[in-house]
C-alpha positions in Angstrom: -71.9 16.1 34.6 -69.3 18.6 34.0 -66.4 18.9 35.3 -65.2 23.0 36.0 -61.7 23.2 36.3 -62.0 26.9 38.4 -59.8 30.0 39.5 -62.5 32.9 41.6 -61.8 35.1 38.6 -64.0 36.7 37.2 -63.4 34.4 34.4 -64.3 31.7 36.6 -67.6 33.5 38.8 -69.5 33.8 35.1 -68.8 30.1 34.6 -70.1 29.3 37.3 -73.3 31.8 38.2 -74.2 30.1 34.5 -73.8 26.0 36.1 -75.8 27.1 39.6 -78.6 29.4 36.9 -79.1 27.0 35.0 -79.0 23.1 37.4 -76.3 21.6 35.4 -74.8 18.7 37.9 -71.4 19.6 38.2 -68.0 19.2 39.8 -66.2 22.2 41.1 -62.1 21.1 40.5 -60.5 24.4 41.7 -57.3 25.0 40.8 -54.5 26.8 42.2 -53.6 29.5 39.5 -50.7 30.5 41.9 -49.5 27.0 41.6 -49.3 26.5 38.6 -52.1 24.3 38.3 -53.1 25.6 35.0 -49.8 25.4 33.7 -49.3 21.0 33.7 -49.5 18.6 30.5 -52.8 16.7 31.7 -54.7 20.9 32.4 -53.4 21.6 28.9 -55.6 18.9 27.1 -58.9 20.5 28.2 -57.1 23.5 27.7 -54.2 24.3 25.5 -54.0 28.2 26.3 -53.3 27.1 30.2 -56.2 29.6 31.2 -58.8 28.8 33.2 -62.1 28.6 33.6 -62.1 25.5 30.7 -65.9 23.2 31.0 -65.4 18.9 30.1 -69.0 17.9 30.4 -69.5 14.0 29.8 -73.0 14.2 28.3 -72.5 16.5 25.6 -74.5 17.8 23.6 -75.2 15.1 21.1 -73.7 12.3 22.5 -69.8 11.5 22.0 -66.8 11.0 24.2 -66.2 14.1 26.7 -66.2 17.7 25.3 -64.1 20.3 26.7 -64.1 24.0 25.9 -63.2 26.9 26.4 -62.9 30.4 27.0 -66.1 31.7 28.8 -67.4 33.4 26.4 -67.7 30.2 24.8 -68.4 28.2 27.3 -71.8 30.8 28.5 -72.6 30.0 25.0 -72.5 26.0 25.2 -73.9 26.2 28.3 -77.0 28.2 27.1 -77.6 26.6 23.9 -77.2 22.7 25.7 -79.6 24.1 27.7 -81.7 26.3 26.0 -81.4 29.2 28.6 -80.0 32.7 28.8 -80.1 33.4 25.4 -82.6 34.9 23.3 -83.9 32.4 20.2 -85.3 35.1 17.8 -82.2 36.0 15.9 -82.3 40.1 16.8 -82.0 39.9 20.1 -80.3 37.3 19.9 -77.9 39.6 18.4 -78.2 42.5 20.8 -78.0 38.6 23.0 -73.9 37.8 21.7 -73.2 41.7 21.7 -73.1 42.4 24.8 -71.5 39.0 25.7 -68.4 39.7 23.3 -69.1 43.9 24.6 -67.8 41.8 28.1 -65.1 39.2 26.3 -63.3 41.9 24.4 -63.6 45.4 25.9 -64.3 44.8 29.9 -62.5 42.2 31.4 -59.5 42.7 29.5 -59.4 47.0 30.6 -60.7 46.4 34.1 -58.1 43.2 33.7 -55.4 45.6 33.2 -56.9 48.2 35.4 -56.8 45.8 38.1 -53.4 44.7 37.5 -52.5 47.9 37.8 -53.6 49.9 40.6 -53.6 46.9 42.8 -50.8 44.4 42.2 -48.4 45.9 39.9 -45.4 46.2 42.4 -44.0 49.1 40.5 -45.9 51.4 40.6 -46.7 53.1 36.0 -48.9 56.0 37.2 -49.7 56.1 32.5 -51.0 53.0 32.9 -53.3 53.5 35.8 -54.6 56.9 34.0 -55.4 55.6 31.3 -56.8 52.0 32.4 -58.8 54.3 34.7 -60.4 56.1 32.5 -61.3 53.1 29.2 -63.5 51.4 32.8 -64.5 54.8 33.7 -65.7 55.2 29.7 -66.9 51.2 29.6 -68.8 52.6 32.6 -70.5 55.0 31.3 -71.3 53.0 27.7 -72.8 50.2 30.0 -74.9 52.6 32.3 -75.9 54.4 29.4 -77.5 50.2 28.4 -78.9 49.7 31.5 -80.4 53.3 31.0 -82.6 51.8 27.7 -82.7 48.3 29.0 -83.2 45.8 32.2 -81.2 44.0 31.9 -78.0 43.8 28.2 -79.7 41.8 26.2 -83.0 44.0 26.5 -86.2 42.4 28.9 -84.4 39.6 29.8 -81.5 37.9 32.1 -78.8 36.9 29.2 -75.9 34.8 29.4 -74.4 38.6 28.7 -75.4 40.3 32.5 -74.6 37.3 33.3 -70.7 37.5 32.6 -70.5 41.3 33.3 -71.5 40.7 36.2 -68.0 39.3 37.9 -65.9 42.4 36.5 -68.7 45.1 37.8 -68.0 44.2 42.0 -65.6 45.9 43.2 -66.9 48.8 40.8 -70.2 48.4 42.1 -68.6 49.5 45.5 -65.9 51.7 44.9 -68.1 53.4 42.3 -71.5 53.3 44.1 -74.1 56.5 43.0 -71.8 57.5 40.2 -73.7 54.8 37.1 -77.3 54.9 39.1 -78.4 52.3 36.2 -75.6 50.1 37.0 -76.6 50.1 40.6 -79.9 49.1 39.3 -78.6 47.0 38.2 -76.0 45.2 40.0 -79.3 44.9 43.3 -81.0 42.8 40.7 -78.2 40.6 40.1 -77.0 39.8 43.3 -80.8 39.1 44.8 -79.9 36.4 42.0 -79.7 32.7 44.2 -77.5 31.6 41.9 -75.5 34.3 41.7 
C-alpha cells in the first residue's frame, strides 16, 4: 500500500496519474494546503520541505520499513523503477525521458506556476511579472510543440513519466491556447483519452 499525501495541484495530479496508470494499491490522504495541513511536524517527518505531494511506500523496493519519498519528479522515478513501467530501459531512450522530465520539473513547473500566480492570484497586479512569465510560458510551449512535432510523446515513441509530469501544467493552456500549438493539442487529446488520466 502507498499513501499519497495530496492536494489537487499539478504536482499532485502527476503522481496520481502515475499511480492510476500502474494500478498500485494506494490511499489518497487529502492535505488542505489552505489550512496548513502540510506544515505540521508530523508531515515534515515525511517531507522536510513541507510541500505536496509526498508518498509513503509501505512495501518499498527491496523491503524494509515504510519509505517516504518527496518531490514529484523523484516520486515518478521511484514508482517507475518499482513497477518497471513508463521509464525506458534502453539507456539512450531513458536519458531522453530523464531530460524531458527534468525540463518539466525545472522549467515548465516553476514558470507556469509563476504565470498562474501573477495572472490569477496576486493581490496586486504586476505587469512586468505577468508579461515576463507569460512570454516564458509561450516559449516553453513552443519548445514542447516542436518536440511533439518530432515524436508522438515527449520521450519519443512511448508514453512515459515525462508526459505524465507535463500534462497537469498544460491543462489550462490546452484550453486557452487551443489551435496555437497543434502538436501540443494532438498530444493533449491523446493524454486526456487515457482512462488513468
